[in-house]
C-alpha positions in Angstrom: 111.5 24.6 144.7 114.3 24.3 146.9 113.7 20.3 146.6 113.9 20.4 143.0 116.9 22.1 143.0 118.6 20.1 145.0 118.1 17.1 143.8 119.4 18.4 140.5 122.8 19.9 142.3 126.2 18.5 141.1 128.6 19.0 144.1 132.1 20.6 143.6 135.2 21.9 145.1 135.1 24.4 147.4 137.8 27.6 146.6 138.2 27.7 150.5 139.9 23.9 150.6 143.6 24.9 149.3 145.0 21.5 149.8 142.9 19.9 147.1 144.4 18.4 143.9 144.6 20.8 141.1 143.3 18.2 138.7 140.4 17.8 141.0 140.2 21.4 141.3 139.6 22.6 137.6 137.7 19.4 136.9 135.3 20.8 140.0 135.7 24.3 138.6 134.7 23.1 134.9 131.4 21.7 136.5 131.0 25.0 138.4 131.5 26.6 135.0 129.4 24.5 133.6 126.1 24.3 135.9 126.8 27.0 138.0 123.6 28.2 138.5 122.1 25.1 140.2 125.6 23.9 141.9 126.2 23.6 145.8 129.1 23.2 147.0 130.5 21.0 149.3 133.3 20.6 151.9 133.8 16.8 153.0 136.9 17.1 154.8 135.8 20.1 157.3 132.9 21.8 158.8 133.1 25.1 156.9 130.1 27.1 155.4 128.7 25.4 152.3 128.1 27.7 149.8 124.3 27.6 148.2 122.7 29.1 145.3 121.2 32.1 144.5 118.5 34.3 143.8 119.2 36.5 140.5 118.5 39.7 143.1 120.6 38.5 145.2 124.6 40.3 145.2 126.7 38.5 147.6 126.8 34.4 148.0 124.7 32.6 150.2 126.7 30.5 153.2 125.4 27.9 155.2 126.4 25.2 157.7 126.4 21.8 156.9 123.6 21.0 159.1 121.4 23.8 157.4 121.8 22.1 154.5 118.8 19.3 153.4 120.0 16.3 152.1 118.2 15.2 148.9 119.0 11.7 148.6 116.7 11.3 151.9 113.1 13.5 150.7 110.9 14.0 153.7 107.7 12.2 154.3 104.7 13.9 155.0 103.7 12.9 158.3 106.4 13.1 161.3 107.8 10.0 163.0 107.9 11.4 166.5 104.2 13.6 166.7 104.3 14.1 170.5 107.0 16.0 170.7 105.1 19.1 169.5 105.2 22.4 171.1 101.9 23.3 171.9 101.6 26.4 169.3 102.2 24.0 166.8 99.8 21.9 168.0 97.2 24.1 168.0 97.6 26.1 165.3 99.3 23.8 162.8 98.4 23.0 159.7 97.3 19.3 159.0 98.0 18.4 155.3 94.9 16.9 153.3 92.1 17.5 156.1 89.9 20.8 155.9 86.8 22.7 157.3 84.9 20.6 159.8 87.9 17.8 160.9 90.5 20.6 161.0 88.0 22.3 163.4 87.3 19.7 165.5 91.2 18.7 165.9 91.7 22.3 166.9 89.2 22.4 169.5 90.1 18.7 170.8 93.4 20.2 170.9 92.3 23.5 172.8 90.6 20.9 175.5 94.1 18.9 175.9 96.3 22.3 176.8 93.0 23.6 178.9 92.8 20.3 180.8 89.6 19.3 179.9 88.7 15.7 179.7 85.2 15.8 178.9 84.5 15.3 175.2 81.2 14.1 174.8 79.9 17.6 173.6 82.7 17.8 170.8 82.2 13.9 169.8 79.1 14.5 167.5 77.9 12.3 164.7 78.2 12.7 160.9 74.8 13.4 160.4 74.8 16.1 163.2 76.2 19.8 162.2 79.3 21.0 164.4 77.7 24.0 166.3 81.0 26.2 167.3 79.7 29.2 168.6 78.3 27.6 171.1 81.2 25.8 172.5 83.5 28.8 172.5 80.9 30.7 174.8 81.8 28.8 177.4 85.6 28.6 177.5 86.2 31.2 174.7 86.8 34.8 174.8 84.0 37.1 173.9 86.1 38.3 170.4 86.5 35.3 169.7 82.1 33.8 169.9 81.6 37.2 167.4 84.1 35.6 165.1 82.8 32.6 165.0 79.1 33.3 165.3 79.4 34.7 161.8 78.2 32.8 158.4 81.1 30.0 158.1 82.6 29.9 154.9 81.5 26.1 154.4 78.0 27.0 154.9 76.0 28.0 152.1 72.6 29.5 151.1 70.5 27.3 149.1 69.1 29.3 146.3 65.8 29.1 144.9 65.8 29.5 141.0 62.3 29.5 139.1 62.6 28.8 135.7 60.6 29.8 133.2 58.2 28.2 132.2 57.9 27.5 127.8 54.1 28.2 126.7 52.4 25.8 125.2 51.7 25.7 121.2 48.1 26.0 121.4 46.9 23.8 117.7 45.2 26.4 115.8 42.3 25.2 113.3 44.0 25.1 110.1 46.2 22.8 112.2 43.6 20.6 113.1 41.5 20.6 109.9 44.0 20.7 106.7 45.9 17.9 105.9 50.4 18.6 106.4 50.8 18.7 102.8 47.9 21.0 102.0 48.8 23.3 104.4 52.5 23.4 103.7 51.7 24.3 100.1 49.5 27.3 101.8 51.5 28.3 103.6 54.5 28.9 101.4 51.9 31.0 98.9 51.6 32.8 102.0 55.0 33.9 102.2 55.1 35.5 98.6 52.0 37.4 99.0 52.6 41.3 98.0 49.0 42.3 98.3 46.6 43.1 101.5 43.9 44.3 103.0 44.0 47.1 105.2 42.1 46.4 108.7 41.8 49.3 110.4 41.1 50.6 113.8 37.3 49.9 114.1 38.1 46.2 113.4 36.9 43.8 111.3 33.8 45.5 109.5 31.1 44.0 107.8 33.5 46.0 104.7 36.6 44.1 105.8 34.5 41.0 105.4 32.9 41.9 101.4 36.8 43.2 100.9 38.0 39.5 101.7 35.5 37.0 100.0 35.5 39.8 97.0 39.4 38.7 97.0 38.2 34.4 97.2 37.1 35.1 94.2 40.2 35.0 92.4 42.1 33.7 95.0 42.5 31.0 97.5 44.3 33.3 99.6 43.4 36.5 101.1 46.2 38.6 103.2 45.3 41.0 105.7 47.3 43.8 107.5 46.1 45.0 111.1 46.3 48.0 112.5 45.9 49.3 116.3 45.0 47.5 118.5 44.1 44.1 117.1 47.8 44.3 115.8 48.5 43.5 119.8 46.6 40.6 120.1 46.9 38.7 116.9 45.5 35.5 118.9 42.3 37.5 119.2 42.6 38.7 115.6 42.8 35.4 114.6 39.8 34.3 116.6 37.4 37.3 114.8 38.5 36.4 111.4 37.5 33.1 111.3 34.2 33.8 113.2 33.3 36.4 110.9 34.5 35.2 107.6 34.5 31.2 108.0 37.9 31.1 106.6 41.2 29.4 108.3 44.1 31.7 108.9 46.7 29.4 107.4 49.8 31.5 108.0 50.9 34.5 110.3 54.0 37.1 110.8 53.9 40.2 113.4 50.9 42.1 111.7 49.7 40.2 108.7 47.3 36.9 108.7 46.4 34.9 105.8 43.0 33.8 105.5 42.3 30.3 103.7 38.8 30.3 102.1 38.8 26.1 101.6 37.8 24.4 98.7 34.1 25.2 99.1 33.4 29.1 98.5 30.3 29.0 100.5 32.3 29.4 103.4 29.4 31.7 106.0 29.3 33.0 109.2 25.6 33.6 110.2 24.9 35.6 113.8 22.0 34.9 115.6 20.8 37.2 118.4 19.5 34.6 121.3 16.8 36.6 123.4 17.6 36.5 127.6 14.8 36.5 129.5 16.2 35.3 132.8 16.5 38.6 134.6 15.7 39.1 137.8 13.7 42.4 136.9 11.9 40.4 134.5 13.5 42.7 131.3 14.4 41.1 128.2 18.4 41.9 127.7 19.7 40.4 124.6 22.5 38.0 124.4 24.8 38.1 121.3 26.0 34.9 120.6 27.6 33.5 117.5 27.0 30.5 115.9 29.4 29.9 113.4 27.8 27.9 111.0 30.3 26.5 107.7 30.5 23.9 105.5 34.1 22.9 106.5 33.6 19.0 105.0 35.5 19.8 101.7 38.2 21.9 103.3 40.1 18.3 104.4 42.2 16.7 101.0 43.1 13.5 102.8 40.8 10.9 102.9 42.6 9.0 105.5 42.4 11.7 108.1 38.8 12.1 107.2 37.6 10.9 110.8 39.8 12.5 112.9 39.9 16.0 111.4 36.1 15.7 111.5 36.1 15.3 115.3 38.8 18.3 115.9 36.8 20.5 113.8 33.6 19.4 115.9 35.7 20.1 118.9 36.9 23.7 118.0 33.7 24.4 116.9 31.7 23.9 120.0 34.6 25.1 122.3 34.4 28.4 119.9 30.8 28.2 120.1 31.1 28.3 123.7 33.5 30.9 124.4 31.5 32.9 122.8 28.5 32.7 124.3 27.3 34.5 127.5 27.4 31.9 131.0 23.5 33.5 131.4 22.4 31.1 128.4 24.2 28.0 129.9 21.8 28.8 132.9 18.8 27.9 131.1 19.6 24.3 131.3 21.0 21.6 134.0 23.5 23.4 136.1 24.8 20.4 137.2 26.0 19.6 133.5 27.4 23.6 133.0 30.8 23.4 130.7 34.1 24.9 132.4 35.4 27.1 130.0 38.7 29.6 130.3 40.5 30.1 133.2 38.8 31.0 136.9 39.7 34.9 136.1 37.6 34.4 133.1 34.9 32.7 134.4 34.4 34.9 137.4 34.5 38.0 135.0 31.7 36.5 132.9 29.8 35.4 136.3 30.1 39.2 137.0 28.6 40.5 133.7 26.0 38.1 133.0 23.0 39.6 133.0 24.0 43.1 132.2 24.2 42.8 128.2 25.3 41.7 124.9 28.9 40.8 124.8 31.4 43.3 122.1 32.7 40.2 119.7 35.0 42.6 118.2 36.9 42.9 121.6 40.6 43.2 120.6 42.3 42.5 124.1 42.3 39.3 126.1 39.5 37.6 127.6 36.9 37.7 128.6 34.3 39.7 126.6 33.3 43.3 127.9 29.8 43.9 127.7 29.0 46.4 124.4 27.3 49.6 125.8 26.3 50.5 121.8 23.9 47.8 122.0 22.0 48.7 125.2 18.5 50.5 124.9 18.8 54.6 125.0 16.2 55.1 127.4 14.9 53.1 130.2 11.5 53.7 131.5 11.1 54.9 135.1 15.3 55.2 135.3 16.3 57.8 137.9 19.4 58.4 139.8 19.7 56.1 143.0 19.2 57.6 146.6 22.5 57.7 148.3 23.2 57.9 152.1 26.6 58.3 153.9 27.3 56.3 156.7 27.7 58.1 160.3 30.8 60.3 160.9 32.0 59.7 157.3 32.0 62.1 153.9 31.3 61.4 150.8 34.5 63.2 149.1 37.7 61.5 149.1 40.9 62.8 149.3 43.9 62.6 146.8 45.2 59.6 148.4 41.7 57.4 148.6 41.7 58.3 144.9 45.3 57.2 144.1 44.6 54.1 146.0 41.5 53.3 143.9 43.3 53.8 140.6 45.8 51.5 141.7 43.1 49.3 142.6 41.3 49.3 139.5 44.8 49.0 136.9 44.3 44.9 136.9 40.8 45.4 136.8 39.2 43.7 133.4 37.0 46.1 131.3 33.3 45.5 131.5 31.9 48.1 129.0 32.8 49.0 125.5 31.0 52.4 124.5 31.2 54.3 121.2 28.8 56.9 121.0 28.8 59.9 123.5 25.0 60.6 124.3 21.7 58.5 125.5 23.8 56.1 127.9 20.5 55.2 130.5 20.8 52.2 129.3 24.4 51.8 130.2 23.8 53.8 133.5 21.4 51.0 134.1 24.0 48.4 134.1 26.5 50.5 135.4 24.3 50.5 139.0 23.4 46.8 138.6 27.4 46.3 138.6 28.3 47.9 141.8 26.2 45.9 143.8 28.7 43.4 143.1 32.1 45.7 142.5 32.8 49.0 143.5 34.4 50.3 140.2 33.3 50.2 136.9 35.2 50.1 133.9 34.8 51.4 130.5 36.7 51.2 127.6 36.4 53.5 124.4 36.0 51.7 120.9 38.7 52.5 118.5 38.0 53.8 115.3 34.8 55.4 115.8 34.4 59.4 114.8 33.7 62.0 117.1 33.6 60.3 119.9 34.1 62.6 122.9 35.3 61.1 126.4 34.4 64.1 128.2 30.6 64.4 127.5 30.6 60.6 128.1 31.9 60.6 131.7 29.7 63.6 132.4 26.7 62.0 131.8 27.6 59.0 133.0 28.5 61.0 136.2 24.7 62.8 135.9 23.4 59.7 135.9 24.9 57.3 138.0 26.1 60.1 140.9 29.5 58.2 140.9 32.9 59.5 141.0 35.1 59.8 138.4 38.5 58.4 138.8 40.3 58.7 135.9 39.4 60.2 132.2 41.4 60.2 128.8 40.5 59.1 125.0 40.7 55.4 126.4 38.9 54.2 128.7 36.5 56.0 131.9 36.6 54.6 134.9 34.0 55.1 137.6 33.3 54.5 141.7 30.3 54.3 143.5 31.2 56.1 146.0 30.8 55.7 149.7 27.1 57.2 149.9 26.4 54.7 147.1 23.0 51.9 148.6 22.4 49.2 146.7 18.9 48.6 145.5 17.9 46.2 148.9 19.5 48.3 151.6 17.7 51.6 149.6 14.1 50.0 150.2 15.0 49.0 153.9 15.8 53.0 154.1 13.2 53.6 152.7 10.9 51.0 155.1 12.4 52.1 158.2 11.4 55.4 157.6 7.8 55.2 156.8 7.9 52.8 159.7 9.2 56.0 162.2 6.6 58.4 160.3 3.6 56.1 161.5 5.0 55.9 165.3 4.7 59.8 164.9 1.4 59.6 163.7 0.4 57.1 166.1 1.9 59.7 168.8 0.1 62.6 167.6 -3.2 60.8 167.8 -2.9 59.7 170.9 -1.9 62.6 172.3 -5.0 64.3 171.0 -7.2 61.5 172.2 -5.4 62.6 175.7 -6.5 66.1 175.2 -9.9 65.6 174.3 -10.7 63.5 177.6 -9.2 66.3 180.1 -10.7 69.2 178.2 -12.3 71.5 180.5 -16.1 71.6 179.9 -17.3 75.1 179.1 -14.0 75.4 176.6 -14.4 74.9 172.8 -12.2 72.3 171.2 -10.8 74.5 169.4 -9.0 76.3 171.4 -6.8 73.9 172.9 -2.8 74.5 172.6 -1.0 73.1 170.4 2.5 73.7 172.1 5.5 70.8 171.7 3.0 69.0 168.7 4.0 67.6 165.8 1.4 70.0 164.2 2.7 72.9 166.1 6.2 71.9 164.1 4.8 71.2 160.9 2.9 74.2 160.3 6.2 76.1 161.8 8.0 74.5 158.7 5.4 75.2 156.2 5.6 78.6 157.3 9.1 79.7 157.5 10.9 76.8 156.7 11.3 77.6 152.8 11.9 81.0 153.8 14.8 79.9 156.4 16.5 78.1 153.9 16.3 80.3 151.0 18.1 83.1 153.1 21.0 80.2 154.7 21.3 79.6 150.5 22.0 83.0 149.6 24.1 84.0 152.8 26.2 81.0 152.1 26.1 81.9 148.0 27.2 85.4 148.8 29.8 84.1 152.0 31.5 81.9 149.1 31.4 84.6 146.5 33.3 86.9 149.2 35.7 84.1 149.8 37.0 83.5 146.7 37.4 87.1 145.6 39.2 87.4 148.8 41.4 84.6 148.5 41.9 86.0 145.0 42.9 89.0 145.7 45.4 87.5 148.1 47.2 85.6 145.2 47.5 88.9 142.7 48.5 91.1 145.5 51.7 88.2 146.1 52.3 88.1 142.4 52.4 91.7 142.4 55.0 92.2 145.1 56.5 89.6 143.1 57.2 91.5 140.1 57.9 94.8 142.1 61.0 93.0 143.4 61.9 92.0 140.0 61.3 95.0 139.1 63.6 96.5 141.6 66.5 93.6 140.9 66.3 94.5 137.0 66.4 98.7 138.1 69.7 97.9 139.8 71.4 96.1 137.0 70.4 98.6 134.4 71.3 101.5 136.8 74.7 99.9 136.9 75.0 99.7 133.4 74.3 103.2 132.7 76.9 104.6 134.9 79.6 103.6 133.1 78.3 104.7 130.1 79.0 108.6 129.3 77.3 110.0 125.9 79.5 112.8 124.5 78.1 116.3 123.9 77.5 117.4 119.9 79.9 119.9 119.3 79.0 123.6 119.0 80.4 124.8 116.1 79.5 122.3 113.6 80.5 122.3 109.8 77.8 123.5 107.5 77.1 122.1 104.3 74.3 123.6 101.3 71.1 122.4 100.2 72.6 121.3 96.7 75.5 119.5 98.6 73.4 117.6 101.4 71.4 115.9 98.4 73.9 115.0 96.3 75.4 113.0 99.6 71.8 112.4 100.1 71.8 110.2 96.9 75.4 109.2 97.1 74.4 107.5 100.6 71.3 106.0 99.4 73.5 104.0 96.8 75.8 102.7 98.6 75.5 99.2 98.6 78.0 98.5 102.0 76.4 99.6 105.4 76.8 99.3 108.9 73.5 97.7 110.5 72.3 98.2 114.1 70.8 95.3 116.1 69.3 95.4 119.7 72.4 96.5 121.2 71.7 99.9 120.1 74.9 102.2 120.1 77.9 100.8 121.6 82.2 101.4 121.1 82.2 98.6 118.0 79.7 100.8 116.1 81.8 104.3 116.3 85.0 102.1 115.3 83.1 100.4 112.0 81.5 104.2 111.2 85.7 105.1 111.1 86.1 102.5 108.8 83.9 103.4 106.4 84.6 106.9 106.1 88.7 105.3 105.7 87.7 104.8 102.3 84.0 107.0 101.1 83.3 110.4 102.3 78.9 109.0 103.2 78.4 106.1 105.4 74.8 104.8 105.4 73.4 103.1 108.9 70.5 101.1 109.1 68.7 101.0 112.3 65.3 98.2 113.3 63.4 100.5 115.7 60.1 100.7 114.4 59.5 104.4 116.3 60.9 107.6 114.6 61.7 109.2 117.5 64.0 106.6 119.0 65.7 106.6 115.8 66.1 110.5 115.7 67.3 109.8 119.1 69.9 107.1 118.0 71.2 109.3 115.1 72.2 112.1 117.0 73.9 110.2 119.3 76.2 108.8 116.3 76.8 112.3 115.0 77.5 113.3 118.5 80.0 110.5 119.2 81.8 110.1 116.1 81.7 114.3 114.8 80.0 113.5 111.7 77.1 115.6 110.1 73.9 113.8 110.0 72.6 114.3 106.3 69.2 112.8 106.3 67.3 110.0 108.1 65.0 107.9 105.4 62.5 104.9 105.5 63.4 101.9 103.7 62.2 98.4 103.3 64.7 97.3 105.3 64.2 100.1 108.1 65.1 103.4 108.5 68.4 104.3 107.0 71.0 106.8 108.7 73.0 109.1 106.2 75.9 111.2 107.9 78.8 112.8 106.1 82.5 113.1 107.8 82.7 116.7 106.9 85.4 118.3 105.0 87.9 118.7 107.5 87.4 114.7 108.5 90.9 113.3 110.3 91.2 109.9 111.4 91.3 109.5 115.1 94.2 107.1 116.7 92.0 105.5 118.7 89.0 104.2 117.0 87.3 103.2 120.1 85.9 105.4 122.6 85.8 104.9 126.2 83.1 106.5 127.6 80.7 103.8 125.6 79.7 100.6 126.5 81.2 97.0 125.1 79.6 94.8 123.1 79.2 92.4 125.8 77.6 95.1 128.6 75.6 96.4 125.4 73.6 93.0 125.0 73.0 93.2 128.5 71.6 96.4 128.8 69.7 95.5 125.9 68.4 92.2 127.6 67.8 94.5 131.2 65.6 97.0 129.0 63.4 94.3 127.7 62.9 92.7 130.9 61.9 95.2 132.4 59.4 96.7 129.7 57.8 93.5 130.4 57.8 93.0 134.4 55.9 96.8 134.0 53.4 95.6 131.9 52.3 92.7 134.0 52.3 94.4 136.6 50.0 96.9 135.7 47.6 94.1 134.6 47.9 93.1 138.2 47.2 96.3 139.6 44.0 96.4 137.0 43.2 92.9 138.4 43.2 94.2 141.8 40.9 97.1 141.5 39.1 95.3 140.2 38.1 93.2 142.9 38.2 95.5 145.3 35.7 96.9 143.5 33.7 94.0 143.4 34.1 93.1 147.3 32.5 96.8 148.1 29.6 96.1 146.2 29.1 92.8 147.5 29.6 93.9 151.3 26.9 96.6 150.2 24.5 93.9 149.0 25.1 92.3 152.0 24.0 95.9 153.9 21.3 97.1 152.1 22.8 100.6 151.3 22.1 102.0 148.2 25.1 102.0 146.0 24.7 105.0 144.1 27.1 107.2 145.8 29.9 104.7 146.9 30.3 103.6 143.0 31.2 106.8 141.8 33.7 107.1 144.7 35.4 103.8 143.9 35.2 104.6 139.9 37.0 107.4 140.5 39.6 106.1 143.4 40.5 103.7 140.0 40.6 106.4 137.9 43.2 107.7 139.8 45.0 104.5 140.1 45.4 104.0 137.0 47.0 107.0 136.2 49.6 107.0 138.6 50.2 103.5 136.8 50.7 105.1 133.8 53.1 107.6 134.9 55.2 105.2 136.5 55.2 103.2 133.1 
């Protein structure tokens, strides 16, 4: 900026030169006035100071020597002619123009080596393809501070971030787009967008009633609109497949939760369902596999003769694909395994292989594929069905911890549903299928069908747990998850265990027979065989178990039950005592607050010398008070200083005041009336029962004088009265619950004493009478306290 200013500067005469020509001086002054802001004063005759242009914020002039002023006629160049005259500091830290990054750092390193006298430059001469490492060089010649600073991330080095862009989902052509002509499809979609009547598909899905209603609508129009409720509205692609499969039509238009179905030019579009019996089971049982053969005459749907061959080929491929998707993989196992078609993703194929042979699939499945097994089509009763044999591994317990249950629930979350269930009872067929599934998978996941009335997931889960012996991981109105358990034995392993036990039994019998034969060989001649000792033999152990095993088992079971009952009662007793101690602490705290509030309330004593009124006057005043429309209402705060002030305000305009209280106990109403009379100095006329509550009519008296201070100081304020009311309510409820806890503790003590008597075997008659007497005494003491 300074060079720009100097280039535009105009020389003028300085005021320090007094011998100058006046005309020149005037001319110079004129030029100074013209451009005084960007002019420079020079003296060509002597070596005096030169006045330089100053910034607006500088007050005094800027005077420089002539050798300090830059010559604008000779611009400076970027490169210096004498490069060897640099000082060591400038050679090391001087900034080079136009050079950045690695080149600057290389030059700095070379200059440092020159200053240090190091002539070995082989380590610093690195090719362009190699990366220049600064930290290693500074470790040899620099300080630790420089090494730490240069070991950081270099500013010119950037990390390459991997950005995974979202892949666009490929649009899959529907059957309508494959089959129908372009112009026909466009016309149908425009017509479908204007439709305002639809068939409602409820939770149960596309039932036969919905199909009949669709076909009824096709009699009048070629298009029928469907609107889906949950759960099919969450997966409209699956809804389209179900509708096309069951009705034989084509979905030509979709929006949000609506589909429009085209009947085709031929109204004979029907869909037939055939059930193929699949007998390829390991146990030789016949299980029905539900397959769908979509038989539809779609030759008349395409209206363009030019596209007849292409459309027919597309329809055939689509129909074959749909039939293959709807069939279980077990059906393809009948043919050549090498020519088995590959359908769907690996996830779907593996799940289909897992569910193969368990039963027919649920066609109306509302979620993504694979289709689960329809548990309602499985048999109600399976002959010779029994729960599986269970045996825990050594040093393990069959019971699961909370952490293991949480882990298994997380493990079951991404798994597909294996079964779809809609009935509550007769689930032996489902239990048998679950046992087969457990041989391949740890967890069985069962979905509960939507739209079926009176489904009870609790009853379903209980029956399945009893039939299978598994562990219930999760149960709600949508699904049931069962874990097979640690002690589950597959059928093959259970058979091996049974065979091993039978072999062990045979070995014991062989040993016993050998022992008997040896005893017969070495017996005494005169001693009969019947007197042979059986000490330590298997027969002795069997006889002992026959005589005393059952009794010992019964005694042990009874003892265990009594001990468990005693432990339960003691635990409940400790819990109740702890709760009672907490309630007592709260009662003491509330009583202290209430005592503090009562200490600031000092009710006035009733005056002995009261004014006397006759019965006629009392009756007249009572009628006057009942006719009054204005009244004073007492709330939960009771009598406080504001109530007395309100009474005096009423007495300012009339002789009688009516006070209405909401108290239900008549004794409390009389106490409130006496308190009002004592605090206000009036005369109680009567207490009447009205619809709103009790009315207290008070007469001010013939000798009434309005007090100077309407609010009394001996009563509570409005805020304190509210706090007192809250504390009274709190302490009442706490005492009630404390009374209930004490009753429960007394009952538990009685049950414990009866249990102890039963274990000892003493007669409980006198002890029961004593305990009842103690219970009555305790109840009497609690009533007195309350």
